Backbone bond lengths (Angstrom), bond angles and torsions (degrees), N, CA, C in turn:
res aa  C-N    CA-C-N  psi(-1)  N-CA   C-N-CA  omega(-1)  CA-C   N-CA-C  phi
1 M - - - 1.443 - - 1.528 108.46 -
2 A 1.304 116.85 133.58 1.469 122.40 -178.33 1.522 110.22 -74.94
3 T 1.328 115.05 145.87 1.458 121.14 177.57 1.521 109.03 -92.75
4 Q 1.308 116.95 130.15 1.462 121.85 176.99 1.528 108.05 -82.89
5 A 1.303 117.96 118.99 1.458 121.97 -179.65 1.524 110.03 -83.91
6 K 1.317 115.75 138.82 1.453 120.99 172.79 1.523 106.70 -78.41
7 T 1.310 117.90 129.26 1.464 120.38 -171.47 1.516 113.58 -116.09
8 D 1.318 117.80 28.82 1.457 120.42 178.57 1.528 110.36 -67.44
9 L 1.320 115.45 135.67 1.452 122.03 173.21 1.521 108.17 -123.37
10 T 1.332 115.84 140.25 1.452 121.24 176.49 1.521 107.89 -118.96
11 L 1.317 116.16 127.57 1.458 121.70 178.72 1.512 108.18 -114.82
12 T 1.340 117.33 125.78 1.459 121.78 174.22 1.522 107.94 -125.32
13 M 1.315 115.72 145.90 1.458 122.13 -179.61 1.519 108.98 -128.51
14 K 1.318 116.05 143.32 1.457 120.88 174.70 1.521 107.12 -135.54
15 A 1.303 116.11 115.74 1.466 122.05 -179.64 1.518 110.30 -80.46
16 E 1.317 115.27 154.76 1.465 121.01 178.44 1.529 110.51 -61.14
17 L 1.326 116.82 -42.13 1.457 122.14 178.79 1.519 108.79 -113.91
18 C 1.315 116.87 152.77 1.465 119.41 -178.43 1.522 112.84 -81.43
19 A 1.336 118.33 -16.57 1.472 120.09 -179.88 1.528 109.06 -150.00
20 Y 1.328 115.41 148.43 1.455 122.51 177.15 1.531 107.88 -131.21
21 A 1.316 117.05 142.20 1.470 121.39 177.56 1.515 108.58 -71.31
22 H 1.309 116.78 133.87 1.460 120.64 -179.97 1.529 112.31 -83.63
23 T 1.317 116.75 -4.72 1.461 120.29 -176.22 1.522 113.34 -88.53
24 S 1.330 118.02 -7.97 1.460 119.82 179.76 1.535 109.89 -141.92
25 R 1.316 114.14 164.44 1.454 121.01 -178.69 1.534 109.70 -83.25
26 H 1.358 116.87 139.41 1.469 122.42 -179.69 1.523 110.34 -137.27
27 D 1.338 115.01 147.79 1.458 119.23 164.87 1.524 105.47 -81.85
28 C 1.288 116.74 131.49 1.462 121.26 -177.12 1.527 108.86 -116.38
29 W 1.306 116.66 118.63 1.457 121.66 177.84 1.520 108.11 -101.57
30 A 1.331 114.68 135.70 1.460 119.28 -178.76 1.527 109.51 -149.46
31 V 1.309 115.15 160.18 1.459 122.14 174.58 1.523 107.12 -109.80
32 A 1.309 116.39 128.96 1.464 121.31 177.29 1.521 108.88 -110.72
33 N 1.312 116.24 132.12 1.462 121.91 175.82 1.516 108.60 -118.11
34 I 1.316 115.33 127.53 1.459 120.67 175.64 1.521 106.85 -115.74
35 K 1.322 116.07 125.38 1.452 120.87 -178.80 1.519 109.02 -122.40
36 A 1.320 115.96 124.98 1.464 121.80 178.04 1.520 108.80 -100.82
37 S 1.312 115.91 152.53 1.454 119.52 176.90 1.531 109.16 -68.21
38 L 1.304 115.62 154.01 1.457 121.93 -178.61 1.519 109.95 -67.06
39 F 1.323 115.76 131.49 1.459 120.28 174.31 1.508 107.63 -122.57
40 E 1.305 115.58 122.66 1.456 120.68 176.11 1.514 107.82 -133.12
41 P 1.318 116.98 116.49 1.460 118.80 -179.39 1.533 110.52 -62.56
42 E 1.323 115.34 152.67 1.466 119.80 -179.50 1.523 111.53 -63.42
43 T 1.320 116.79 -38.28 1.461 120.65 179.36 1.518 109.01 -132.78
44 R 1.319 115.02 152.00 1.453 121.18 174.02 1.516 107.88 -151.65
45 V 1.297 116.53 164.40 1.453 122.01 179.78 1.527 108.40 -70.63
46 P 1.341 118.89 135.99 1.470 120.28 176.37 1.531 110.65 -61.26
47 I 1.318 115.71 150.17 1.466 120.60 179.36 1.516 110.53 -122.45
48 D 1.323 116.21 154.30 1.453 123.91 172.38 1.522 107.53 -111.09
49 V 1.324 116.86 129.39 1.455 122.24 177.77 1.523 107.99 -121.88
50 V 1.329 116.12 123.76 1.455 121.17 174.58 1.523 106.85 -115.21
51 A 1.325 116.34 114.52 1.465 121.53 178.88 1.526 108.21 -95.60
52 V 1.323 115.93 122.34 1.465 122.37 177.78 1.524 105.93 -112.53
53 I 1.337 115.83 110.93 1.459 121.35 -167.50 1.525 111.75 -117.20
54 D 1.318 115.26 128.49 1.463 122.82 173.66 1.524 108.07 -76.50
55 V 1.325 116.59 117.61 1.470 120.92 176.71 1.524 110.39 -117.17
56 S 1.336 116.41 26.87 1.463 120.02 178.48 1.529 109.90 -69.23
57 G 1.295 116.02 171.81 1.461 121.61 -178.52 1.513 114.02 -56.21
58 S 1.333 117.38 -28.76 1.468 120.51 -179.89 1.530 111.98 -68.67
59 M 1.324 117.54 -13.15 1.471 121.89 179.91 1.530 112.14 -94.23
60 A 1.320 117.26 3.96 1.469 120.79 -176.74 1.522 111.67 -60.10
61 G 1.324 115.26 148.66 1.460 120.99 173.66 1.506 114.02 82.56
62 V 1.337 115.31 -132.56 1.459 122.56 -173.04 1.530 111.63 -60.18
63 K 1.333 117.82 -39.76 1.467 120.42 -177.92 1.523 111.14 -57.56
64 L 1.329 116.27 -50.34 1.465 119.84 -178.69 1.526 111.16 -67.73
65 E 1.299 118.04 -35.49 1.469 120.60 177.65 1.523 111.07 -64.43
66 L 1.335 117.67 -39.05 1.468 120.81 176.79 1.528 111.51 -66.36
67 V 1.335 116.62 -38.57 1.467 120.27 176.50 1.527 109.85 -62.47
68 K 1.323 116.77 -44.47 1.475 120.54 178.91 1.524 110.99 -61.22
69 K 1.308 116.46 -44.60 1.464 120.92 179.54 1.531 110.29 -60.42
70 T 1.325 116.65 -42.61 1.457 121.54 178.57 1.522 111.04 -63.84
71 L 1.334 117.19 -43.76 1.465 120.54 179.32 1.526 111.15 -64.53
72 H 1.318 117.80 -39.17 1.470 120.46 176.06 1.530 110.16 -59.84
73 F 1.329 116.78 -41.77 1.467 120.96 178.02 1.528 110.57 -62.08
74 V 1.338 116.58 -48.09 1.469 121.02 -179.15 1.525 110.29 -59.51
75 I 1.324 116.87 -47.90 1.462 121.04 -179.65 1.525 110.28 -58.72
76 G 1.314 116.66 -41.65 1.460 120.80 -179.88 1.516 113.29 -65.23
77 Q 1.336 117.87 -27.21 1.457 121.84 -178.74 1.525 113.58 -84.70
78 L 1.337 117.05 -18.53 1.464 119.91 -176.85 1.522 110.93 -73.01
79 K 1.312 115.40 145.67 1.459 122.65 179.03 1.527 109.17 -95.75
80 E 1.322 117.26 166.89 1.464 121.33 -177.99 1.522 112.88 -59.73
81 C 1.326 117.63 -27.04 1.463 120.54 180.00 1.530 112.10 -79.31
82 D 1.326 118.33 -14.45 1.459 122.63 -179.02 1.527 110.34 -82.42
83 R 1.337 114.98 157.89 1.466 120.14 176.74 1.524 109.27 -122.93
84 F 1.336 114.99 149.10 1.467 122.00 -176.73 1.513 108.86 -136.71
85 S 1.321 116.47 143.02 1.460 122.76 176.73 1.523 108.34 -136.64
86 L 1.323 116.04 149.93 1.467 120.48 -179.29 1.518 110.52 -128.99
87 V 1.337 114.90 125.53 1.465 123.21 175.96 1.521 106.45 -123.51
88 T 1.328 117.43 132.21 1.460 120.89 174.60 1.525 108.74 -121.13
89 Y 1.321 114.96 156.82 1.464 118.53 176.77 1.518 110.36 -149.47
90 D 1.320 114.16 145.26 1.462 123.95 166.00 1.521 104.29 -135.04
91 S 1.332 119.99 -111.41 1.462 119.27 173.47 1.530 110.41 -79.71
92 N 1.329 118.05 -10.98 1.461 124.80 174.73 1.527 108.95 -129.63
93 V 1.335 115.52 165.47 1.458 121.49 178.24 1.524 107.90 -111.05
94 Y 1.345 116.19 134.58 1.462 121.28 -177.81 1.526 110.22 -127.88
95 L 1.325 116.07 124.19 1.456 120.60 171.44 1.524 105.94 -86.53
96 K 1.335 116.11 103.99 1.467 120.14 -178.40 1.516 110.35 -69.67
97 F 1.336 117.17 -43.08 1.459 122.90 170.17 1.518 108.16 -163.45
98 G 1.340 114.97 147.02 1.460 121.26 178.11 1.518 110.21 -76.10
99 L 1.322 116.39 -172.31 1.451 120.61 -179.03 1.530 110.97 -62.51
100 I 1.334 115.53 119.40 1.461 121.29 177.54 1.521 108.91 -126.67
101 K 1.341 116.28 144.20 1.467 120.30 176.84 1.518 108.65 -65.88
102 M 1.301 116.13 142.71 1.456 121.35 -174.51 1.536 112.78 -87.46
103 T 1.328 114.72 59.96 1.458 120.66 170.72 1.522 107.99 -69.74
104 Q 1.315 117.89 168.70 1.471 120.60 178.94 1.527 110.65 -58.15
105 D 1.333 117.43 -43.13 1.469 120.53 179.09 1.527 111.60 -62.80
106 N 1.333 116.66 -43.86 1.461 119.65 -179.88 1.521 112.36 -71.07
107 K 1.335 117.01 -30.61 1.464 119.31 173.50 1.522 110.25 -62.96
108 A 1.322 116.74 -39.15 1.472 120.45 178.31 1.527 110.49 -64.95
109 I 1.330 116.65 -41.11 1.474 120.52 177.30 1.526 110.00 -63.67
110 A 1.321 117.02 -46.48 1.465 120.94 -179.46 1.527 110.73 -61.77
111 T 1.330 116.26 -43.28 1.464 120.69 -179.33 1.522 111.30 -63.05
112 S 1.324 117.48 -44.30 1.471 119.42 -179.60 1.529 111.22 -69.29
113 T 1.338 117.49 -32.78 1.468 120.46 177.22 1.519 110.10 -67.04
114 V 1.327 117.05 -41.95 1.470 121.19 177.22 1.524 109.35 -62.14
115 E 1.313 116.94 -45.78 1.470 120.57 -177.40 1.532 111.49 -63.11
116 A 1.335 116.81 -29.01 1.468 121.11 -178.84 1.526 113.04 -80.85
117 M 1.331 118.66 -6.61 1.469 120.57 -179.40 1.527 110.14 -63.38
118 R 1.313 116.16 133.31 1.464 122.92 177.53 1.513 108.81 -129.28
119 D 1.343 115.66 152.20 1.463 118.32 177.99 1.523 109.48 -70.73
120 G 1.344 114.77 148.50 1.463 120.86 -175.36 1.505 112.27 -121.33
121 S 1.334 115.36 -134.07 1.462 120.97 -173.64 1.534 110.78 -97.60
122 S 1.320 117.04 -135.91 1.469 120.79 -175.47 1.526 111.64 -79.55
123 T 1.333 116.53 172.53 1.451 122.09 -175.71 1.526 110.75 -94.85
124 N 1.334 115.86 129.11 1.476 122.56 176.35 1.521 107.55 -112.99
125 L 1.336 116.49 92.88 1.466 120.19 -178.44 1.514 113.25 -76.27
126 C 1.327 118.32 -14.04 1.457 120.96 -176.40 1.523 112.78 -99.11
127 G 1.321 119.02 -7.35 1.459 121.56 -176.82 1.514 111.93 -70.29
128 G 1.339 114.91 153.83 1.451 120.89 173.85 1.479 111.90 73.19
């Protein structure tokens, strides 16, 4: 059975200035935002995601925190039929865990493993 998609669109505009004189010609700069309603099909093909993350010293601080935040988002979006794996590297390569189905329990394991990532030493691009 086909899924009927909700097709609502919302358009908002914000002009650079709040008012323009109607007596003369002006260039008008504005930002337009178009927002579509969320569409998620009832079923989709399972996916495998392998995240290979640089945790060398150059990733210390904000860079590594942004990577962690991104991985938390990805993990949260995966369905139980999907599989996820995490590989990290600095001067060595580490398989944190192989492909595992993203059940609630495995999502918790993946999330805690991501949170435990720390920056290390130099980068080994040829390892593994």
